[in-house]
KEDREN-391355 format. One record per residue (C-alpha): residue number from 1; residue in one letter; x, z negated, y negated. Coordinates in nm, 3 decimals, m for minus. Layout:
% residues N
+-----+------+---------+---------+---------+
:  nr : rest :      xx :      zz :      yy :
+-----+------+---------+---------+---------+
: NUM :    a :       X :       Z :       Y :
...
+-----+------+---------+---------+---------+
//
This chain:
% residues 215
+-----+------+---------+---------+---------+
:  nr : rest :      xx :      zz :      yy :
+-----+------+---------+---------+---------+
:   1 :    m :  m6.271 :   3.840 :  m4.873 :
:   2 :    v :  m6.102 :   3.990 :  m5.179 :
:   3 :    w :  m5.746 :   3.910 :  m5.276 :
:   4 :    t :  m5.689 :   3.645 :  m5.542 :
:   5 :    r :  m5.466 :   3.726 :  m5.836 :
:   6 :    d :  m5.182 :   3.534 :  m5.672 :
:   7 :    q :  m5.227 :   3.737 :  m5.355 :
:   8 :    m :  m5.224 :   4.059 :  m5.557 :
:   9 :    a :  m4.898 :   3.948 :  m5.720 :
:  10 :    a :  m4.751 :   3.859 :  m5.381 :
:  11 :    r :  m4.842 :   4.205 :  m5.253 :
:  12 :    a :  m4.668 :   4.362 :  m5.552 :
:  13 :    a :  m4.360 :   4.150 :  m5.486 :
:  14 :    r :  m4.327 :   4.322 :  m5.149 :
:  15 :    e :  m4.244 :   4.642 :  m5.342 :
:  16 :    l :  m3.932 :   4.491 :  m5.499 :
:  17 :    k :  m3.601 :   4.635 :  m5.383 :
:  18 :    p :  m3.257 :   4.467 :  m5.387 :
:  19 :    g :  m3.077 :   4.529 :  m5.715 :
:  20 :    n :  m3.391 :   4.631 :  m5.905 :
:  21 :    f :  m3.439 :   4.550 :  m6.272 :
:  22 :    v :  m3.814 :   4.488 :  m6.299 :
:  23 :    n :  m4.033 :   4.454 :  m6.606 :
:  24 :    l :  m4.341 :   4.233 :  m6.569 :
:  25 :    g :  m4.630 :   4.310 :  m6.802 :
:  26 :    i :  m4.874 :   4.062 :  m6.952 :
:  27 :    g :  m5.153 :   3.920 :  m6.735 :
:  28 :    i :  m5.158 :   3.933 :  m6.354 :
:  29 :    p :  m4.809 :   4.094 :  m6.335 :
:  30 :    t :  m4.642 :   3.779 :  m6.471 :
:  31 :    l :  m4.745 :   3.604 :  m6.147 :
:  32 :    v :  m4.504 :   3.827 :  m5.954 :
:  33 :    a :  m4.221 :   3.601 :  m6.074 :
:  34 :    n :  m4.357 :   3.329 :  m5.843 :
:  35 :    h :  m4.343 :   3.551 :  m5.535 :
:  36 :    v :  m4.000 :   3.716 :  m5.540 :
:  37 :    p :  m3.872 :   3.695 :  m5.179 :
:  38 :    a :  m3.577 :   3.457 :  m5.144 :
:  39 :    d :  m3.370 :   3.724 :  m4.967 :
:  40 :    i :  m3.422 :   3.988 :  m5.239 :
:  41 :    d :  m3.190 :   3.987 :  m5.541 :
:  42 :    v :  m3.381 :   4.134 :  m5.835 :
:  43 :    t :  m3.359 :   4.078 :  m6.210 :
:  44 :    l :  m3.686 :   4.034 :  m6.398 :
:  45 :    h :  m3.712 :   4.168 :  m6.752 :
:  46 :    s :  m3.942 :   4.075 :  m7.040 :
:  47 :    e :  m3.957 :   4.297 :  m7.346 :
:  48 :    n :  m3.926 :   4.007 :  m7.589 :
:  49 :    g :  m3.558 :   4.003 :  m7.492 :
:  50 :    i :  m3.492 :   3.831 :  m7.158 :
:  51 :    l :  m3.317 :   3.935 :  m6.839 :
:  52 :    g :  m3.338 :   3.698 :  m6.545 :
:  53 :    l :  m3.678 :   3.530 :  m6.565 :
:  54 :    g :  m3.748 :   3.258 :  m6.315 :
:  55 :    p :  m4.087 :   3.150 :  m6.181 :
:  56 :    f :  m4.341 :   2.959 :  m6.388 :
:  57 :    p :  m4.230 :   2.601 :  m6.458 :
:  58 :    t :  m4.369 :   2.283 :  m6.314 :
:  59 :    e :  m4.503 :   2.033 :  m6.567 :
:  60 :    d :  m4.164 :   1.859 :  m6.581 :
:  61 :    e :  m3.979 :   2.189 :  m6.639 :
:  62 :    v :  m4.182 :   2.321 :  m6.935 :
:  63 :    d :  m3.972 :   2.419 :  m7.236 :
:  64 :    a :  m4.188 :   2.557 :  m7.518 :
:  65 :    d :  m3.892 :   2.761 :  m7.650 :
:  66 :    v :  m3.851 :   2.961 :  m7.327 :
:  67 :    i :  m4.138 :   3.212 :  m7.307 :
:  68 :    n :  m4.211 :   3.560 :  m7.179 :
:  69 :    a :  m4.372 :   3.846 :  m7.372 :
:  70 :    g :  m4.715 :   3.698 :  m7.305 :
:  71 :    k :  m4.609 :   3.369 :  m7.469 :
:  72 :    q :  m4.617 :   3.188 :  m7.133 :
:  73 :    t :  m4.347 :   2.933 :  m7.059 :
:  74 :    i :  m4.103 :   3.038 :  m6.789 :
:  75 :    t :  m3.795 :   2.895 :  m6.622 :
:  76 :    e :  m3.437 :   3.009 :  m6.665 :
:  77 :    l :  m3.192 :   3.104 :  m6.394 :
:  78 :    r :  m2.816 :   3.050 :  m6.408 :
:  79 :    r :  m2.776 :   3.416 :  m6.503 :
:  80 :    t :  m3.060 :   3.437 :  m6.759 :
:  81 :    s :  m2.958 :   3.620 :  m7.076 :
:  82 :    y :  m3.124 :   3.666 :  m7.414 :
:  83 :    f :  m3.099 :   3.948 :  m7.667 :
:  84 :    s :  m3.293 :   4.117 :  m7.944 :
:  85 :    s :  m3.619 :   4.303 :  m7.893 :
:  86 :    a :  m3.436 :   4.617 :  m8.011 :
:  87 :    d :  m3.186 :   4.583 :  m7.725 :
:  88 :    s :  m3.468 :   4.513 :  m7.483 :
:  89 :    f :  m3.648 :   4.835 :  m7.574 :
:  90 :    a :  m3.320 :   5.026 :  m7.559 :
:  91 :    m :  m3.299 :   4.921 :  m7.193 :
:  92 :    v :  m3.654 :   5.049 :  m7.135 :
:  93 :    r :  m3.616 :   5.375 :  m7.328 :
:  94 :    g :  m3.271 :   5.438 :  m7.181 :
:  95 :    g :  m3.399 :   5.433 :  m6.823 :
:  96 :    h :  m3.223 :   5.109 :  m6.723 :
:  97 :    i :  m3.536 :   4.942 :  m6.580 :
:  98 :    n :  m3.622 :   5.054 :  m6.226 :
:  99 :    l :  m3.980 :   4.934 :  m6.200 :
: 100 :    s :  m4.255 :   4.812 :  m6.430 :
: 101 :    i :  m4.558 :   4.619 :  m6.305 :
: 102 :    l :  m4.842 :   4.643 :  m6.556 :
: 103 :    g :  m5.204 :   4.542 :  m6.598 :
: 104 :    a :  m5.470 :   4.801 :  m6.676 :
: 105 :    m :  m5.822 :   4.846 :  m6.802 :
: 106 :    e :  m5.853 :   5.181 :  m6.623 :
: 107 :    v :  m5.648 :   5.418 :  m6.407 :
: 108 :    d :  m5.767 :   5.769 :  m6.322 :
: 109 :    e :  m5.717 :   5.973 :  m6.007 :
: 110 :    e :  m5.430 :   6.166 :  m6.170 :
: 111 :    g :  m5.241 :   5.842 :  m6.235 :
: 112 :    s :  m5.313 :   5.824 :  m6.607 :
: 113 :    l :  m5.334 :   5.472 :  m6.750 :
: 114 :    a :  m5.544 :   5.303 :  m7.019 :
: 115 :    n :  m5.443 :   4.946 :  m7.093 :
: 116 :    w :  m5.413 :   4.889 :  m7.465 :
: 117 :    m :  m5.748 :   4.912 :  m7.648 :
: 118 :    v :  m6.125 :   4.932 :  m7.632 :
: 119 :    p :  m6.273 :   5.138 :  m7.919 :
: 120 :    g :  m6.458 :   4.921 :  m8.168 :
: 121 :    q :  m6.267 :   4.606 :  m8.076 :
: 122 :    t :  m5.983 :   4.455 :  m8.278 :
: 123 :    v :  m5.650 :   4.491 :  m8.100 :
: 124 :    k :  m5.292 :   4.400 :  m8.187 :
: 125 :    g :  m5.158 :   4.736 :  m8.072 :
: 126 :    p :  m5.009 :   4.881 :  m7.755 :
: 127 :    g :  m4.708 :   4.650 :  m7.741 :
: 128 :    g :  m4.440 :   4.788 :  m7.512 :
: 129 :    a :  m4.670 :   4.959 :  m7.263 :
: 130 :    m :  m4.620 :   5.313 :  m7.397 :
: 131 :    d :  m4.243 :   5.272 :  m7.393 :
: 132 :    l :  m4.256 :   5.135 :  m7.039 :
: 133 :    v :  m4.462 :   5.418 :  m6.890 :
: 134 :    a :  m4.242 :   5.674 :  m7.066 :
: 135 :    g :  m3.904 :   5.518 :  m6.982 :
: 136 :    v :  m3.944 :   5.354 :  m6.641 :
: 137 :    p :  m3.942 :   5.577 :  m6.330 :
: 138 :    r :  m4.183 :   5.373 :  m6.117 :
: 139 :    i :  m4.507 :   5.212 :  m6.238 :
: 140 :    i :  m4.725 :   4.974 :  m6.034 :
: 141 :    v :  m5.061 :   4.863 :  m6.174 :
: 142 :    l :  m5.223 :   4.529 :  m6.089 :
: 143 :    m :  m5.589 :   4.506 :  m6.188 :
: 144 :    d :  m5.934 :   4.394 :  m6.073 :
: 145 :    h :  m6.112 :   4.676 :  m5.892 :
: 146 :    v :  m6.421 :   4.663 :  m6.114 :
: 147 :    t :  m6.507 :   4.524 :  m6.457 :
: 148 :    k :  m6.716 :   4.211 :  m6.511 :
: 149 :    t :  m7.021 :   4.439 :  m6.535 :
: 150 :    g :  m6.937 :   4.614 :  m6.207 :
: 151 :    s :  m6.799 :   4.940 :  m6.347 :
: 152 :    a :  m6.518 :   5.107 :  m6.153 :
: 153 :    k :  m6.171 :   5.074 :  m6.306 :
: 154 :    f :  m6.017 :   5.337 :  m6.074 :
: 155 :    r :  m6.195 :   5.642 :  m6.212 :
: 156 :    r :  m6.210 :   6.021 :  m6.208 :
: 157 :    s :  m6.087 :   6.013 :  m6.569 :
: 158 :    c :  m6.021 :   5.732 :  m6.813 :
: 159 :    s :  m6.295 :   5.660 :  m7.065 :
: 160 :    l :  m6.059 :   5.454 :  m7.283 :
: 161 :    p :  m5.762 :   5.574 :  m7.494 :
: 162 :    y :  m5.462 :   5.665 :  m7.280 :
: 163 :    t :  m5.143 :   5.464 :  m7.267 :
: 164 :    g :  m4.971 :   5.734 :  m7.062 :
: 165 :    r :  m5.066 :   6.044 :  m6.860 :
: 166 :    y :  m4.978 :   6.095 :  m6.491 :
: 167 :    v :  m4.753 :   5.788 :  m6.479 :
: 168 :    v :  m4.890 :   5.546 :  m6.215 :
: 169 :    d :  m4.731 :   5.540 :  m5.869 :
: 170 :    m :  m4.919 :   5.251 :  m5.704 :
: 171 :    i :  m5.239 :   5.058 :  m5.773 :
: 172 :    i :  m5.300 :   4.711 :  m5.633 :
: 173 :    t :  m5.648 :   4.566 :  m5.687 :
: 174 :    d :  m5.837 :   4.271 :  m5.545 :
: 175 :    l :  m5.987 :   4.512 :  m5.288 :
: 176 :    a :  m5.714 :   4.754 :  m5.187 :
: 177 :    v :  m5.377 :   4.922 :  m5.234 :
: 178 :    f :  m5.341 :   5.290 :  m5.330 :
: 179 :    a :  m5.013 :   5.478 :  m5.352 :
: 180 :    r :  m4.877 :   5.829 :  m5.378 :
: 181 :    p :  m4.531 :   5.963 :  m5.287 :
: 182 :    d :  m4.493 :   6.157 :  m5.610 :
: 183 :    r :  m4.682 :   6.215 :  m5.932 :
: 184 :    q :  m4.820 :   6.550 :  m5.822 :
: 185 :    s :  m4.992 :   6.407 :  m5.513 :
: 186 :    r :  m5.330 :   6.240 :  m5.473 :
: 187 :    f :  m5.352 :   5.867 :  m5.422 :
: 188 :    t :  m5.390 :   5.748 :  m5.063 :
: 189 :    l :  m5.563 :   5.428 :  m4.958 :
: 190 :    m :  m5.286 :   5.227 :  m4.793 :
: 191 :    e :  m5.457 :   4.898 :  m4.705 :
: 192 :    c :  m5.766 :   4.689 :  m4.776 :
: 193 :    a :  m5.799 :   4.318 :  m4.843 :
: 194 :    p :  m5.918 :   4.107 :  m4.547 :
: 195 :    d :  m6.282 :   4.171 :  m4.457 :
: 196 :    v :  m6.301 :   4.454 :  m4.713 :
: 197 :    s :  m6.403 :   4.780 :  m4.549 :
: 198 :    v :  m6.316 :   5.134 :  m4.648 :
: 199 :    r :  m6.684 :   5.177 :  m4.735 :
: 200 :    n :  m6.664 :   4.875 :  m4.971 :
: 201 :    v :  m6.368 :   5.036 :  m5.146 :
: 202 :    m :  m6.533 :   5.376 :  m5.172 :
: 203 :    e :  m6.852 :   5.227 :  m5.317 :
: 204 :    s :  m6.649 :   5.044 :  m5.585 :
: 205 :    t :  m6.430 :   5.342 :  m5.677 :
: 206 :    q :  m6.514 :   5.642 :  m5.895 :
: 207 :    a :  m6.187 :   5.825 :  m5.831 :
: 208 :    s :  m6.128 :   6.050 :  m5.532 :
: 209 :    f :  m5.849 :   5.952 :  m5.294 :
: 210 :    d :  m5.718 :   6.027 :  m4.946 :
: 211 :    l :  m5.747 :   5.803 :  m4.640 :
: 212 :    g :  m5.413 :   5.728 :  m4.482 :
: 213 :    d :  m5.336 :   5.742 :  m4.110 :
: 214 :    y :  m5.393 :   5.364 :  m4.100 :
: 215 :    f :  m5.767 :   5.428 :  m4.138 :
+-----+------+---------+---------+---------+
//
């Protein structure tokens, strides 16, 4: 049984550390806001100019004026603050965000990331992703393990234009978790989703990786 997107987000939330300032990218990463452990004090950041995002609202809590960078409605906390996009990116570029959780189209075995365009398709641009991978010291990627056509998204090398080179520290997919202690090391398979075998992961992965002691 593969992990659902909510389960992937919950697994990413286990990586949050007390006191962290954490940027949540568009897509699956926004779900992390719903899974922040009650005993962990972290501050969630959105590059449209918000510090202190709460979880997604219930139907009665929806306020169309309170949105994240993906234009999804969110809830406020007592400490939520708002500021300009310029100030938001100054926080990112100045190294004031501890962790960014991003979506991806592809990640390669060297930790390079492609998540902003497919050649030949109309795109709005890279958004804040290039700033985030350049300015944030730890990057976690949440993505499906394969494309809708079955192609591996964790690859020997990215076939799509790069967002950043050698920048990814952890990958969480619907099949497995990969991590590396530093950006010079190879990725290691840390855990598999329930009923997903190491063989299943290897058959769905183009990149090379190490098997941890767990396996």
